[in-house]
BAZATI-421362 format. One line per field, with one value per residue (C-alpha): x, y, z; residue number from 1; residue in one letter. Coordinates in Angstrom, 2 decimals. Layout:
xx	(X, ...);
yy	(Y, ...);
zz	(Z, ...);
filo	(NUM, ...);
lokol	(A, ...);
//
This chain:
xx	(7.48, 4.68, 1.91, -1.27, -3.93, -7.72, -10.14, -14.09, -17.12, -16.69, -13.46, -11.88, -8.75, -7.96, -4.75, -2.85, 1.16, 2.78, 6.07, 6.23, 3.85, 1.82, 0.08, -2.07, -5.29, -5.53, -9.38, -10.33, -13.42, -12.24, -13.24, -13.70, -10.91, -8.20, -9.84, -8.76, -5.54, -4.52, -5.65, -3.89, -0.16, -0.66, -0.97, -1.63, -3.62, -2.18, -3.73, -6.77, -5.87, -8.13, -6.89, -9.61, -13.11, -15.53, -18.27, -16.55, -13.12, -14.45, -16.93, -14.90, -13.72, -15.99, -16.20, -11.81, -12.50, -14.69, -13.14, -9.32, -9.61, -7.04, -6.64, -8.63, -6.21, -8.34, -6.79, -6.06, -4.06, -2.18, -1.57, -0.44, 2.10, 4.21, 5.11, 3.59, 6.30, 5.48, 7.72, 10.47, 9.38, 8.45, 5.30, 5.75, 1.74, 1.69, -1.30, -2.61, -5.89, -8.50, -10.45, -11.29, -10.31, -8.63, -6.94, -3.45, -0.91, 0.84, 4.72, 7.30, 9.77, 9.14, 5.77, 2.79, -0.97, -3.04, -6.36, -8.54, -5.98, -3.69, -5.17, -3.02, -4.28, -5.62, -6.60, -9.88, -12.47, -12.24, -14.75, -13.17, -13.55, -10.21, -7.97, -4.77, -5.13, -5.30, -3.02, -0.22, -0.96, -0.31, 3.26, 4.08, 3.69, 5.71, 8.66, 9.12, 11.68, 10.23, 10.46, 7.95, 5.18, 1.59, -0.72, -4.35, -8.06, -9.86, -8.96, -9.98, -7.52, -9.47, -11.54, -8.88, -6.34, -9.23, -9.48, -5.96, -6.36, -9.48, -7.17, -4.19, -2.45, 1.34, -0.28, 3.05, 2.58, -0.40, -0.31, 2.63, 1.21, -2.27, 0.02, 1.40, -2.06, -3.17, -6.64, -5.82, -2.73, -3.19, -0.07, 1.89, 5.43, 5.53, 7.85, 4.81, 2.31, 4.53, 4.29, 0.57, -1.64, -2.51, -2.97, 0.36, 1.42, 0.02, 2.28, 3.00, 2.43, -0.01, -2.16, -2.14, -3.25, -6.21, -7.42, -7.06, -9.23, -11.84, -11.77, -11.01, -9.27, -5.02, -2.94, -1.70, -1.54, -4.59, -6.80, -5.09, -6.23, -9.50, -10.44, -9.35, -11.36, -14.36, -13.99, -12.97, -15.99, -15.64, -17.25);
yy	(-17.39, -15.19, -14.31, -12.71, -11.51, -11.19, -9.32, -10.56, -10.10, -6.62, -7.75, -11.00, -11.79, -15.14, -15.94, -17.29, -18.43, -19.94, -20.11, -20.18, -22.90, -24.09, -22.36, -23.02, -21.27, -20.37, -19.18, -18.91, -17.09, -14.81, -17.22, -15.21, -13.04, -16.27, -18.29, -14.88, -14.42, -18.46, -18.14, -14.76, -16.05, -19.45, -21.14, -24.75, -24.76, -27.76, -27.68, -26.10, -25.05, -23.13, -21.76, -23.27, -23.78, -21.17, -21.69, -17.69, -19.04, -22.38, -20.57, -20.84, -24.40, -26.20, -24.12, -24.16, -27.91, -28.19, -25.26, -26.60, -29.54, -28.81, -31.41, -30.09, -31.37, -30.33, -28.76, -31.73, -33.57, -30.54, -30.85, -34.26, -33.41, -30.03, -29.15, -28.99, -28.46, -26.38, -25.91, -26.94, -24.44, -25.54, -24.39, -24.81, -25.54, -24.44, -25.66, -22.62, -23.31, -20.75, -18.78, -22.31, -26.00, -26.43, -22.99, -22.66, -21.00, -21.30, -19.99, -19.37, -17.59, -14.40, -14.17, -16.16, -16.21, -15.97, -16.92, -15.44, -16.33, -12.62, -10.17, -6.93, -5.24, -7.38, -11.09, -13.12, -14.02, -17.38, -19.22, -22.46, -20.05, -21.56, -18.62, -20.12, -22.50, -19.28, -17.25, -20.06, -19.87, -16.28, -17.14, -19.75, -16.58, -14.31, -16.72, -15.70, -13.24, -9.86, -9.34, -11.88, -10.28, -10.99, -12.01, -12.37, -13.54, -10.13, -6.77, -4.99, -2.58, 0.69, -0.48, -1.54, 0.73, 3.17, 0.73, 1.27, 5.27, 4.80, 3.76, 6.18, 2.91, 3.58, 5.91, 6.71, 3.13, 2.86, 6.36, 4.84, 1.58, 3.82, 6.13, 2.81, 0.75, -0.47, -1.63, -3.41, -4.94, -5.94, -6.85, -5.96, -7.07, -8.69, -5.97, -4.00, -5.87, -5.97, -2.19, -1.55, -5.00, -4.73, -8.76, -8.64, -6.14, -8.32, -7.42, -3.97, -1.53, 0.26, -2.53, -3.79, 0.56, -0.16, -3.61, -2.23, 0.74, -1.00, -4.02, -6.29, -9.44, -9.24, -11.43, -13.43, -13.39, -15.51, -12.96, -10.30, -11.31, -12.80, -9.11, -7.18, -9.35, -8.45, -4.52, -4.90, -2.84, -1.72, 1.62);
zz	(-15.81, -16.64, -13.90, -15.68, -13.00, -14.16, -12.14, -12.00, -10.24, -8.33, -6.63, -7.26, -8.73, -11.09, -12.18, -15.01, -14.31, -17.68, -19.24, -23.23, -24.59, -21.32, -18.69, -15.38, -13.71, -10.29, -9.03, -12.89, -12.56, -15.31, -18.35, -21.23, -20.27, -19.54, -22.69, -24.87, -23.46, -23.68, -27.30, -28.45, -26.63, -28.32, -24.77, -23.84, -20.82, -18.30, -14.93, -12.53, -9.26, -6.61, -3.54, -1.94, -2.41, -2.16, -5.22, -5.86, -6.47, -8.31, -10.27, -13.77, -13.25, -15.13, -18.60, -18.64, -17.92, -21.15, -23.62, -22.40, -22.01, -18.94, -15.99, -12.28, -8.99, -6.01, -2.80, -1.14, -3.97, -3.99, -0.18, -0.29, -3.49, -2.45, -5.27, -8.63, -12.40, -15.63, -17.89, -15.16, -12.95, -9.26, -7.82, -3.98, -2.26, 1.11, 3.29, 4.64, 7.09, 8.26, 6.19, 5.50, 6.09, 2.62, 2.20, 0.37, -0.84, -4.34, -4.21, -7.64, -7.63, -6.05, -6.30, -3.92, -4.42, -1.31, -2.32, 1.00, 3.57, 2.82, 0.98, 0.23, 3.33, 5.67, 5.73, 5.28, 7.37, 9.29, 8.46, 10.47, 13.70, 14.47, 15.23, 16.38, 13.21, 11.38, 12.97, 12.21, 8.51, 8.75, 10.57, 8.14, 5.20, 7.15, 7.21, 3.41, 2.08, 2.66, -1.34, -1.74, -4.03, -2.44, -4.59, -3.28, -4.05, -3.91, -3.90, -1.11, -0.59, 0.07, 2.90, 4.55, 3.94, 5.50, 8.24, 9.34, 8.18, 11.37, 14.28, 13.34, 12.53, 10.98, 8.13, 6.77, 5.33, 4.76, 2.20, 0.63, -0.23, -1.52, -3.93, -5.58, -5.90, -8.94, -9.47, -12.78, -10.93, -7.64, -5.46, -2.60, -1.40, 2.14, 3.62, 2.90, 4.51, 7.25, 7.58, 6.95, 7.49, 10.99, 11.37, 10.35, 13.19, 16.07, 18.67, 17.56, 21.03, 18.47, 18.49, 21.87, 23.31, 20.44, 21.87, 25.73, 24.75, 23.21, 26.56, 24.14, 24.72, 23.77, 25.95, 22.88, 19.61, 18.64, 21.06, 19.12, 15.92, 16.74, 18.66, 15.64, 13.53, 15.33, 15.03, 11.57, 9.98, 6.53, 5.73);
filo	(1, 2, 3, 4, 5, 6, 7, 8, 9, 10, 11, 12, 13, 14, 15, 16, 17, 18, 19, 20, 21, 22, 23, 24, 25, 26, 27, 28, 29, 30, 31, 32, 33, 34, 35, 36, 37, 38, 39, 40, 41, 42, 43, 44, 45, 46, 47, 48, 49, 50, 51, 52, 53, 54, 55, 56, 57, 58, 59, 60, 61, 62, 63, 64, 65, 66, 67, 68, 69, 70, 71, 72, 73, 74, 75, 76, 77, 78, 79, 80, 81, 82, 83, 84, 85, 86, 87, 88, 89, 90, 91, 92, 93, 94, 95, 96, 97, 98, 99, 100, 101, 102, 103, 104, 105, 106, 107, 108, 109, 110, 111, 112, 113, 114, 115, 116, 117, 118, 119, 120, 121, 122, 123, 124, 125, 126, 127, 128, 129, 130, 131, 132, 133, 134, 135, 136, 137, 138, 139, 140, 141, 142, 143, 144, 145, 146, 147, 148, 149, 150, 151, 152, 153, 154, 155, 156, 157, 158, 159, 160, 161, 162, 163, 164, 165, 166, 167, 168, 169, 170, 171, 172, 173, 174, 175, 176, 177, 178, 179, 180, 181, 182, 183, 184, 185, 186, 187, 188, 189, 190, 191, 192, 193, 194, 195, 196, 197, 198, 199, 200, 201, 202, 203, 204, 205, 206, 207, 208, 209, 210, 211, 212, 213, 214, 215, 216, 217, 218, 219, 220, 221, 222, 223, 224, 225, 226, 227, 228, 229, 230, 231, 232, 233, 234, 235);
lokol	(M, I, I, K, Q, F, R, Y, Y, S, D, N, L, A, Y, I, I, H, G, T, S, H, A, I, V, I, D, G, G, A, V, S, E, I, I, S, Y, L, D, I, N, H, L, S, L, K, Y, I, F, N, T, H, S, H, G, D, H, T, S, G, N, N, R, L, L, Q, V, A, G, A, T, F, V, S, E, S, Q, L, I, A, E, K, T, V, Q, I, E, N, I, N, I, N, I, Y, D, S, P, G, H, S, H, D, S, I, C, F, H, V, G, D, W, L, I, T, G, D, T, L, F, N, G, T, V, G, N, C, F, M, N, D, Y, A, T, F, V, N, S, I, K, K, I, L, A, L, P, D, H, T, I, I, F, A, G, H, D, Y, V, K, P, A, M, R, F, A, K, K, Y, A, L, N, I, N, A, V, D, T, F, L, S, S, Y, N, P, K, H, V, C, S, T, L, A, Q, E, K, A, H, N, I, F, L, R, L, N, S, S, E, I, T, A, L, L, Q, S, K, G, L, P, H, R, N, D, M, Q, R, F, Q, S, L, K, E, I, E, I, W, D);
//
C-alpha cells in the first residue's frame, strides 16, 4: 500500500492511498495532479472521502466524481461503517469531533490521516466550541503507537513551531523536528508530536507555568487546551 500527498491552495494537503490497481482519495482538492497520478500509475479510483465537510477539503469532490467515476462516501457513512477496504487492506475510521462535528481520521497500517483534528505541530480550531469533546478526540489519537505517522489536512509547521519557540516550549524537540521538515512531504510521528506539539503536552509543567503566568484557566485538560488556543497567535 502506498500513500501519496498533494499540496493545493497555499497549505492544504490531499492524499491518495492505493495498491497495485485501486485507489482512494481523501480531501482531493488537488484535482489535476490527482488525475494525472491516477493515469500515470494506471489506477482506478474507487472511493472519494473527506476528513470533514469544510469547503477547502471538499472542493475537488465533484470534478473527481465526474472524471473518475468513483463513489463518494460521506463522513457519517464512514463513521457508521468504521472500516473500509481496498485491495484487502483495512482502513479504520475514527470519529474525532472538535474542529467540526463530522471530523474523522483514517488509520491504515502505520499511517493516520488526521484532517484538521491534529496538525504537525498544533491542532485545529474548535469550531464546535466544545473543548471537552476536542480533547477527548486528541486523547484517542494519543492512545495509538508512538511510531504512528501523522498526515494532516494542512501544513502549518512553520508558524506552529515559531509559536512554540516564542514561549520556549521544548526548543530542542522543535529544532529537531524542523531539521527534518520537508514541505513536499509533510508528516511526523506521534512520538515527535508528543515532544513538540504543545496541545499534546497539556499536563507538562511548562504549559501549566505558562498559563499561570498569563492568568489563564488551567485547572484541567479542557481549560488548558482552551487557554492555549486563546494565546495561539501566529506571526
